[in-house]
C-alpha positions in Angstrom: 0.0 0.0 0.0 1.3 3.4 -1.0 2.3 5.7 2.0 -0.1 8.6 1.9 2.4 10.8 3.8 5.3 10.3 1.4 5.9 13.4 -0.7 6.0 12.7 -4.4 7.3 15.0 -7.1 6.3 14.8 -10.8 8.5 12.9 -13.1 8.6 15.4 -16.0 8.4 19.2 -15.8 8.8 22.1 -18.2 9.9 25.5 -16.8 9.5 28.6 -19.0 11.4 31.8 -18.5 14.2 29.6 -17.2 17.0 32.1 -18.0 15.5 34.5 -15.4 16.0 34.4 -11.6 12.9 32.6 -10.5 12.8 30.3 -13.6 16.4 29.3 -13.2 16.0 28.6 -9.5 12.9 26.6 -10.1 14.6 24.4 -12.8 17.5 23.8 -10.4 15.1 22.9 -7.5 13.2 20.4 -9.6 16.3 18.8 -11.1 17.8 18.5 -7.5 14.6 16.6 -6.5 15.1 14.1 -9.3 12.6 15.5 -11.8 13.5 15.4 -15.5 13.4 19.0 -16.6 12.9 20.8 -19.9 13.7 24.6 -19.9 12.7 27.3 -22.3 13.4 31.0 -22.7 14.2 33.4 -25.5 17.8 33.8 -24.1 19.4 30.8 -25.7 22.9 31.4 -24.3 21.7 31.5 -20.7 19.4 28.7 -21.3 22.1 26.4 -22.6 24.4 27.2 -19.7 21.6 26.3 -17.2 20.7 23.1 -19.0 24.3 22.0 -19.2 24.7 22.7 -15.5 21.7 20.7 -14.3 21.2 18.2 -17.1 18.1 19.7 -18.5 16.6 19.7 -22.0 17.2 23.2 -23.5 14.5 24.5 -25.9 15.1 28.1 -26.8 11.9 29.9 -28.0 10.0 33.1 -28.2 7.7 32.9 -25.2 5.0 35.0 -26.8 4.6 32.9 -29.9 2.1 30.1 -29.9 3.8 28.3 -32.8 7.1 28.4 -31.0 5.6 27.2 -27.7 3.7 24.4 -29.5 7.1 23.2 -30.8 8.5 23.4 -27.2 5.7 21.2 -25.8 6.0 18.7 -28.7 9.8 18.4 -28.3 9.4 18.0 -24.5 6.9 15.2 -24.8 8.9 13.5 -27.6 12.0 13.5 -25.4 10.3 12.5 -22.1 7.3 10.6 -23.3 5.0 12.6 -21.1 4.6 15.9 -19.3 3.4 16.2 -15.6 4.0 19.8 -14.7 4.3 23.2 -16.3 5.8 26.1 -14.4 5.4 29.3 -16.3 7.7 31.9 -14.9 8.3 34.2 -17.9 7.8 37.9 -17.2 9.1 41.3 -18.0 8.3 44.9 -16.9 7.7 47.6 -19.4 7.1 51.1 -18.2 4.1 53.0 -19.6 0.8 54.7 -18.7 -2.6 54.9 -20.3 -1.6 57.7 -22.6 -1.0 56.9 -26.3 2.8 56.9 -25.6 2.2 53.9 -23.4 0.5 51.7 -25.9 3.6 49.8 -27.0 4.6 49.1 -23.4 1.0 47.9 -22.7 1.1 45.5 -25.6 4.5 44.2 -24.7 3.5 43.6 -21.0 0.5 41.6 -22.0 2.3 39.6 -24.7 5.0 38.4 -22.4 3.3 38.2 -19.0 -0.2 37.0 -19.9 -0.5 35.9 -23.5 2.6 33.8 -23.4 1.5 31.7 -20.4 -2.0 31.4 -21.9 -0.4 30.0 -25.1 1.8 27.7 -23.1 -1.0 26.3 -20.9 -3.2 25.7 -23.9 -0.5 23.7 -25.7 0.5 21.7 -22.6 -3.0 20.9 -21.2 -3.8 17.9 -23.6 -0.7 16.2 -22.2 -1.3 17.2 -18.6 -4.8 15.8 -18.7 -3.3 12.4 -19.6 -1.1 12.5 -16.5 -3.5 14.4 -14.1 -0.8 17.0 -13.9 -0.4 20.5 -12.7 0.4 24.1 -13.7 1.9 26.9 -11.7 1.7 30.3 -13.2 3.9 33.0 -11.8 1.8 36.1 -11.2 2.8 38.8 -8.7 1.4 40.8 -5.8 1.1 43.5 -8.5 -1.7 41.3 -9.8 -3.6 41.8 -6.5 -2.9 45.5 -5.9 -2.1 48.4 -8.1 1.7 48.5 -8.7 4.0 51.5 -9.0 3.5 54.4 -11.3 4.1 53.4 -14.9 3.3 49.8 -14.3 -0.2 49.7 -15.7 0.5 46.9 -18.3 2.4 44.7 -15.8 -0.3 45.1 -13.2 -3.1 44.3 -15.6 -1.2 41.4 -17.1 -0.4 39.8 -13.7 -4.0 40.3 -12.6 -4.9 38.4 -15.8 -2.5 35.6 -14.8 -4.4 35.1 -11.6 -7.7 35.1 -13.5 -6.3 32.6 -16.0 -5.2 30.2 -13.3 -8.6 30.3 -11.6 -10.4 29.7 -14.8 -8.1 26.8 -15.8 -8.5 25.3 -12.4 -12.3 25.5 -12.7 -12.4 24.0 -16.2 -9.7 21.4 -15.9 -10.2 20.3 -12.3 -12.8 17.7 -13.3 -10.1 16.2 -15.6 -7.6 16.0 -12.8 -5.4 19.0 -13.5 -4.5 21.4 -10.8 -3.7 25.0 -11.6 -2.4 27.7 -9.2 -1.0 31.2 -9.5 2.0 32.2 -7.3 2.2 35.8 -6.4 5.6 36.9 -5.2 6.4 40.3 -3.7 9.9 41.7 -4.2 12.3 39.0 -5.3 16.1 39.5 -5.8 16.1 39.2 -9.5 17.4 41.2 -12.5 13.9 42.6 -13.0 13.7 43.8 -9.5 17.3 45.0 -9.6 16.4 47.3 -12.5 13.5 48.8 -10.5 15.7 49.3 -7.5 18.4 50.9 -9.6 15.9 53.5 -10.7 14.9 54.2 -7.1 18.5 54.3 -6.0 19.4 56.9 -8.6 16.3 59.0 -7.9 17.0 59.1 -4.1 20.8 59.1 -4.2 21.1 55.8 -2.3 22.5 52.3 -3.1 20.6 49.5 -4.6 20.7 47.6 -1.4 19.4 50.6 0.5 16.6 50.8 -2.1 15.6 47.2 -1.4 15.7 47.9 2.4 13.5 50.9 1.9 11.0 49.0 -0.3 10.7 46.2 2.2 10.7 48.2 5.5 7.0 47.7 6.1 7.0 44.0 5.2 6.7 41.9 8.4 9.8 39.9 7.6 11.7 43.1 6.6 13.5 41.6 3.6 13.4 40.8 0.0 12.9 37.1 -0.9 15.3 35.0 -2.9 14.5 33.1 -6.1 15.2 29.8 -4.3 12.4 30.6 -1.9 9.9 31.1 -4.7 11.2 27.9 -6.3 10.5 26.0 -3.1 6.9 27.0 -3.2 6.7 26.0 -6.9 8.0 22.6 -5.9 5.3 22.3 -3.1 2.5 23.2 -5.5 3.7 20.6 -8.1 4.1 17.9 -5.4 1.6 15.5 -3.9 1.6 17.6 -0.7 -0.5 20.1 -2.6 -2.9 17.5 -4.0 -6.0 19.5 -2.9 -4.6 22.9 -3.7 -6.0 24.3 -7.0 -7.5 27.7 -8.1 -5.4 29.4 -5.5 -3.4 32.7 -5.8 -0.7 31.9 -3.3 1.1 35.0 -2.0 4.8 34.7 -1.1 5.8 38.2 0.0 7.1 38.0 3.5 3.8 39.1 4.9 3.4 42.3 2.9 -0.2 41.6 2.0 -1.1 41.3 5.7 -0.2 44.9 6.3 -2.6 47.7 6.3 -0.4 50.5 4.9 -2.9 53.2 6.0 -2.1 52.3 9.7 1.7 52.3 9.4 2.0 55.8 10.8 0.1 54.7 13.9 2.9 52.3 14.9 5.0 53.5 17.9 
């Protein structure tokens, strides 16, 4: 009889956006747990280096092209024979507002952050249904609350990722597929570094001081590391999360628990 308390990981996983901080950490975590991993990203050089390091299957592709992502899924299944889990971590910030000058940034934000995961999930689901698999879509706390000035496209796209995960969970749950969104707060990645560099330049402080300022009201008082987000991805893909689906899991050091309007009342 199978031990119901033994944690089981999927056999085969695909991680998109794997050249980035969260994607790379997630691929490393899954490989370390014995999962056979395929990785995809538009940055072929970084992808190849990662794949060589962890023994993954590298499949460079434009993450906003359905045709390219269809090819990625087909090559993954051809190599592994099946697909159990999709972790979609691709993301990019593009600054813009609702004025006509922001139209390009808006389209880019939606293409990369929302449409790409939508395409990828659509191509993967026929295979995931066969294995009663799972999907984790990386959203953001920016998908739950309005983000910084200039981030309208990113905020709207990440809100869409949460909605996409919930709809997929509703529609594919009866076929055994679990789908969750993961909403990190500030994570020490190149994307966040760029934002902090802007804040540092504006305020005349260091990047590390910018991180400290941006997390000073978070209960844990620090930025998270990519490996910590990867750990939650591993949980959501494992048997330990067998009854977790349709959830927008927040991983932000407690930031969402804080009522900013009351901060000035603290002693």
